[in-house]
N, C-alpha and C positions, 0 to 999 in steps of 0.2 A: 505494499500498499506505499503509495505517495506522503511524505510528510509536510503536515499544511503549515502553516505558516501563524505564529501565536496570535498576530494581528487580523488574519483573515477574515474570521467572524467575529470581532470586538465588538462591541457597542458604541456608541459615542461616548456615554458617561465611561466606560473602562478607557476608550484612545485617550481622555481629558486627562484622567489620574494619571496614565503612562506618561501622560506628555509632563504633567509636574514632575511627576516621581525621579523623571529623567534630568530634567532642568535643574532639580535641587542637586540631584548626585553632579551634576557637573561643578558646582560650586563646592562642593563637599569634596570634589578630586582636587581643584583648585586650592583650595585649604591646605589639604595634604602636601600638595606640591612645595606650597610656599613653607611650611613645617620643614620638610628636606631641604630645600633648594632655597634660604630666602633672600638672595639677590635677585631670582628670579622675575621675568618681566610676562606680566600674564595678559592676553587678549581678548579673547571672546571663546563662548564656552554655550554652545545651543545644545536643545533636544532635537535630534534627527530621528526618522523612522528608525525605530525599533535600539535606539540609543543614544548619544549624547559623546560631546567630543569638549576639549579645551586646547588652545593652540596657547604654546609658551614659549619665550625667549631665555633659552639657560646656556650655560656655558662650553656644555658636553649633551651630545646625544643618550635622552632615557635607556635605562638597560631594562633586560627584562627583569632583575635584580630590583629593579629602581621600582619596576611597577607593583611588585610584591610588597615592597615597602610601604608604597602610597596606598596601596589597598589594606592593609594594616593599621593605618592613620584614618581611614576614610571607615573603618569597622570602627575605632573607639570612638570617632565624632557620634557616629548614626547612634551607637550605644548610648551616648549623653543623653541622646534625646532634645538638644537644644531647640528653639524656636527661632525659625526663621521670620527675621523684622523686616519688613517694608518700610524705606521712610522718604519723603519729598524732599528734597534739597535744590537749592540756588544754586545757579553755574558758580559761581565763586566759591562754595562750599563743596562742590563736586569739583572743583580743581584744586583744592587745598587737600581733599581727601586723599585725592590719586596723582598726589605733586612728583612722586617717586616711580611713577607708570606710564612710560609714554604712548602707549598704547589706547590706554582710558584717557590720554589728554588728548589725543585724536577722534577718537570716539566723542568724546565731549563738543571738540569744535564743530565736528561734523552733525551736531544736534541743532536744529531751528531753534531761536530762542522762543519762538512760541509753544515750543514742546517743554513737557516738565521734565525732570530728573529726579533719579530714582537711586536709591543706594540699598544693599540687599545685605544683613548681617546675620550669621549665626555663630556665636559663641564669639570667639578674636575677629573673625574672620570678616569683612568688607569689599563685597564687590558693586560696581556699576552694573544695575540691571532694572528693568522694570516688568519685567515678564511676571508669571504664574509660577506660582514655586507649593508643596506641601505646605501644613503649618509646623510640623518639626521633622527634627533630621530623621527621628527612628520610622519616620512613615517611609523611608528607602529601604523596604523591605529586604530586597537581594539585588546584588550589582556582581559586574565582574569588569575588571578592564581586559579588553581585547590585544590592543596592537599600538604601536608608535608609526608615526610616518611624516615625512616633511611635510611644510604646509608655506607657500608664500601667502606672507601677511596681505591680507584683502585679494586675495588669489594674482596678484600682479607680481611675476617672474622680474620685476626693477625692485622690489620691496626684499626686506629681509626675509629668510629662512626662519620658521619657526618650527618646532618640534609638536606635532600635534596628537593628542592623548585620545585613541576613542574606547569608549565604555559602553555596557548595557545597563541598564535597570529595569525592575519589574516589581508588578505588585505582590509576588510571591516567589518563595523557593523554587514551586513547581512550574510557575513560568517561565523563570530565568533556565530550567534544567532542561524547557522543552526547546526554547530556542538555541540555547549552544549545540542540544541535538539536531536543530535545523542547520547551526553553522557548521557540525562534523558531516550532515549530509551534504549541505550544499559544498564543500570542500571537496569531498570526493565526486560530485558532478561537474567541478569546475572546467570549462570547456578547456581552458591554457591547458590544463595538467591532462585531460582525456586527449587534446590533440596532440599532445608526445607519446602517450602510452601507446594511443590507438592508431598512430603515425598519420595524422591526419593532415597538417599543414606545419609551418615553419615558422619562423620571421627573423634575419639576419643581418645585424649591424653593416654586414656590408651590401646589404641591397638599402636599406634603409630601415628605421623605424615604422610602423604604422602601414605597411605593405608586405600584405601576406603572398606566403608560395604555397599552393596547394600540391601534397604528395598523392601519389598513384590514388589512394584509397579515398583522400579527401575529394579528389578530382573526382572519383566515382559516387560519392556521397553529393557534392555540389551538381554532376551531369544529370544525376536523378531528379533532384528539385526542378534545376532549370528544364528538362525536359517535359516535366510534367505542367512546368508555367505554361510550357511554350502551348503544348496540346491543348490546354484548358481554354487558355487565349483565343486559338485561333478556332474553337469550337464555341467560343462565345461572339466570334464575330469583329474580335480585335485583327490590325494590319501589324505585322511586326516587322519591324524596319533596323538598318545599325546606320550609327552616325560617326561622324570621325572624333577623335579624342582632344582634338586642340581646334579653337575657331579663332577668326581675326578680331582684333579688338573692336571694331566697330559694329562688330552683332553683340558684345558684350555693353556695351556703351547704348545700343537701341535698349536691350533686354533689361539695362537700370542695374546690372550686376556692378559694372568698374562704380558706380554711383553709391550702392546701397550694400555690397558683399564684397568690394574688392579685398578686406583683410581677411576673407577666409578662401581668399583665390592665391593659386603660386605665380612667381614672378612672370613676367612677359618672356618671350622669346621673339628674337628677331629672327624673318625668313623673308628675303624679297623685297629689304627695307619696308615692311611692316610687321607691328605686335602682334603675335598670337599667343593666347591663353590656352593651358591647360582647361578643360569645361568644369566647374562644378556642378552642373546642372545639361539634365537632356532637353528641357523647355524650348529654347531657342532653334535647336534641331528639328524639333517636330515641327514648331510656327512655320518654320522654312518649308519643310516637305506642303504642310496644308497651303501655304502662299504660290507653291509651281505651278499651280494654273488655277483657273478663276473657277469657283466651284458654285453650284446648282444647291437649291435646297433640297432637290432630289438625291444629292450625295449624302445629306447629313440623315443620322447621325456619321461622323467620320471619327473612327476609334483607332489611334497610333499606338501601339505598344513596343515598348523594347527593354532588352535586358541591357542598359546602358552603363559603363564604367565611367564613373567620375572622382575627381580631385579634389579633396578641400584640405586645407592646410587645419591643422589641428596640433594645439601644444603639445610637447612631448610628455608634459605632467599628466595629459588625460587619456593618453592611449590605452587603451583595456585589451589584449587578446585579439579576438572578430569584433567585440561589440565597439570600440572605437578606434577607427583606423583611417588612415589619409587616401586611399586610395580603395572604391570600393563598386559594387554593381547595386546599381537601383531596379526594382522593376518597374519600371516607372512606364505611365501612360497616362494620354491626353483624350480628350473628347472633345472634339469641337460639334456644338449643335444647336438646334432651335430653341428660343426660350422655352416654346410649347413640351419638347423631346426633353427639357432635362430632368423631370421629376422621373421619369422612366427611367432615364440612363443613372441617375444617381441607385434608384432602386435594383438595377441591372449589376450597377458596382456591390453592392451591400449583399446580394445574392452569391455573385462569384466570390466574394469576401471568404463568405463561412463556408462556402463547399471547400475552398482551399484550405482554409485553415482547420476545420472538421478532419481532412485528411491527412493533414497532418500531426493529427491526434490533442487539437486544440480546440477544445468546446465550453471555457469560461470567458465571459467578456466583461469591458467596462467599456462605455460607448459613450461619448463627450460630442456635445453638439454647439461650438462658438460660433459666437454672434458678432454684429457689426461693432470694431472697436471707437474711440472717438474721434481718431482720424482714419480716414477712409478715402479711398477712389473710388468712382461711378456713383450713380445716382441711387436717391432712396429704393425708389420703384425696383431697378434690378437688385440688389440688396434684400427688399424683403420678397421678391418672386424666390432668390436663391435660397433664403433662408428658409420659406416656409417650404420648398421645393425637398430639401433634407429633413426638417422635421416629418414633412409626410409618409417619404418615405418609411422613416425609422417606426414611425406609427401604424403603418399600416402593414407591417409587418412585426408590430408587437414587440419592438426591440426596446427594452428601458433602456431610458438614457438622462444623463444629467446636462443641465445646461450652464456653459460658461459664458454668462452676460458679458459683451465685452472682447472676450476673448480672438477671437478670427484674427487672421492676417488684416494688414491696411488694405489689402485686394481681394478679400473675399472671406466669405462665411467658411467654418470645414466642420466635419466629422473626424473625430477622432477614435480609435478602435485601439484598446489594451486588451492582449491576451494573457490567463493566468499559467504558469507552468506548474509543473508535480510537485512545486515547494510554495506552490499560492502566491509568488510572486509578479506582478504585473510587468507588461515590455509592452513600450508604445511598437505598435506595428502598421496598420492600416490608417492612413489617411485620403480623405475624399475631400478637395480642396477646390473652392469656387475661385476664380481670378478674371476680374475685371481690368486689369492694370494690362496685363500685356497683349491682348486683342487689340488694344487703345496704340499703346506703343509700337504696332508691328504693323497698323493698319488693315486688321483682318475683316474678310469681307465674305458674303456669297449672296446670288443672285435668286431674289424669294420670289413667289408664286404670280408674284405682279412684275418681276423683271425688275423690281428694284435692290438697289444695293442695302444690304443690311449686317449689321454687327454680331458676328456666332457668340455664344455662350462658352466657356472654354473651361473643363474641368482638370483639374490633375487629379492623379488617384496613383498611390502605391498602395500593394495589399501586403506582401512582404517588407516591404520597405526596403533595406541595407541586405540583399543576401548572404555576405559575410555576418552581418550583426544575426539576421535570421536562423543562420548556420550553428552561430555560437548558443542562441536560445535552445535550439534544436537539439545541441549535444546535452546539454544541461537539464531538458526537461526530460529526456529518457535515460541521462547518465550514461552516454554512447552505444544503451544497451537498444540499437533500434529495432521498429518491428522489420520484418522480414522486406517489404518491396522497399527500404531505404539503404539496408544492412550493405554496406561495402562489398563486406562476402558472406553472402550466404550460408555456404556450404562448406566446410574443408574436408576431404576424404584422407583416414589416417590410416596408411597401411600398416601392419602390424609387424610386419618383417620386409627386406628387401626385394625378397622373391614375388612379393603381393602388389609391387609397385606397375605393373604392366595393369593388372586388373583394376586399380586406383585409377592410373590416368584414362580407363575406360569409362570408369564411372562419372569422372571430373568433366569429361566429353558429352557423356550423355546428358548432364543436367545444364550443361553450357547448350546444348544444342536445343533445349527446351526454355533457353531464355534466361536461366537462370546463373548464378553470379556462383562460381566454385573453383576452386582451387588443391593442391594435393602437398601434404606435408611430407615429403620425401626424407626430412632430416635423419639422424640416426638414433634419434631418441628413444627412450621407452616410449609404450604406446600410453600410458597415463601422463606422462609428462606432456607430449602432445595435445592430448585431451585440455589438461591444464592450461595449457598455452593458448588454446581455440578459446577457451573459457576465459582469458584474461584478455583476450582481445575482444570478446563479445558477442563473438560469431554465432549466429542463432542455430544451427544444424554441424553435428559433427557425424559423419559416417565412418564407422571403424569397418575395416574390410581384411580378412583371411582367409584361410583355406576353406571354411564352411561358404562363407559368405558368396568367394568367388567361384565354385561351383553350383551355387543356389542361384546365381545371378542380384544378389543380394545385399544390404550392408544394416551391420548393427548401427541403431540410430539411437543418437544421446543429444539431448538437448542443454541450450548454456545454462539454464537453471537446474541443470543436473539430474531431469527426468531421463530413465532409461526407456527407449519404446523397444529395445528388442529388435532382432532381425525382421527387415522389411523387403518386399520383392523391390526391384529399383524402379518399376511401372507405376508404383503405390506411392513410393518416397517423390517422384516426380508430379503425381498428381496431389498429392497433399502440400507440396511445397507452391505449386503454382496456381493451387485455390486460395494458400493464405494468401499470397501476392497478391491477386485478383481481389482480394476481401478488402485490402486496405487501396490500394489504386483503382 
């Protein structure tokens, strides 16, 4: 059974209590750090999802032994059950109270004069804080310090590097134990670890951080996902295209990327006395395909899709395995349609989205509809029509959704869909986004039924998002033990002795002939060692062959979960496996 996050089904009241506990725990931790390191400068210590952290400027990095000492002092303060006392103070009082703390001084200077300032005291320790906390330190029932990491002050690499201590705190020891179990399971499922163990992909300094090299098994997994994507999109009427990796600066100037997005783009290269940029998005190329000829209303909707690789500058500190990279492939598509077609097309995107996500084993979602922000382009009538189309498409399908008032992009409203993995974690996946900006910038048009020039609506949509990121989520969701249709190696044939190798090769050939992915373990290891190796590689089927199996045109079948199905005829094995694949794909 999958391990579920302790926060997955928590009530609003319990979530607020946990917020208070964690915020209080961060202050108790800062108190303990100052007891051990009196010269430390302390910055900020907010509660975060499932935990808290605090940033410190200290003479040397914290060690695991330091964390143990800090935990001991925290328990002492919690046992004293001292009250948290919040006091409103003047700006001068705040400045005086934290005269030896430069980061607090900077925070105070950044707070508008019109806002109140508060201090928070427990025992002898005083901090600058206006947030909510528990009443007494003893209410921090269970906590654990987890790790230390470097963090630039205010997230700016031009600022000092601080030491950030992460911790977690809960309302009971049972809740803490459940969370620590979740962390252990998450570590076992970490896609970076499994990527190495299952030989799926790697990242190399010689190539560059955030740039993924897919190994043969990872290449198989990615190919399966991409082929499925292509097949189902073709079936749903999308025109699949390819576009270049670079484009002239004029293209990106027209699209607005050079004005609003250049900090995320790589430096230009000069070719034929023209500036070219690596593409950060596929949209302008699809627009140019639309503009390549005069369009009639009879051609709409026109759905253009691409698995297009883009490049975006990400700071090295935020790169994270497959989840945050510098070069990635988007399952991009753009729908050009008439206003009266919008609702139907959005509904079609939703239907396609859930068909795809369910095929990959995701059936829990969180859906958000984001509406017009204060600053926007396009007229109100377009915004109202687009927003109503998104809302109606959701309601017609009985899809529960929350409203993010004013949360849309300046160029259009959107639907965002997060998926829940086996650990109950949310991952942003699908986006359906209107764009009133690019059709204007590129002066898009079509000829309507009365031969008048009209502006099409344009809908951006990505279902999987980044292929790299989606595969990272998929690896962690299944813990590397993919369903048969996704497994890079679906069966390994294990000969008991060298004399059984020819028959093992014929078994693998029979499986491959049926469209299954099979290989032979021809190593000189013992049979049990080969079985163990296949289980560690999370291969779904292990087919052991010896004298009896060779004579009977059979194989002894073991599954990766340890089940022993005994000897089965090859035709029955093929039928079982192909049926299992068909059930998923």
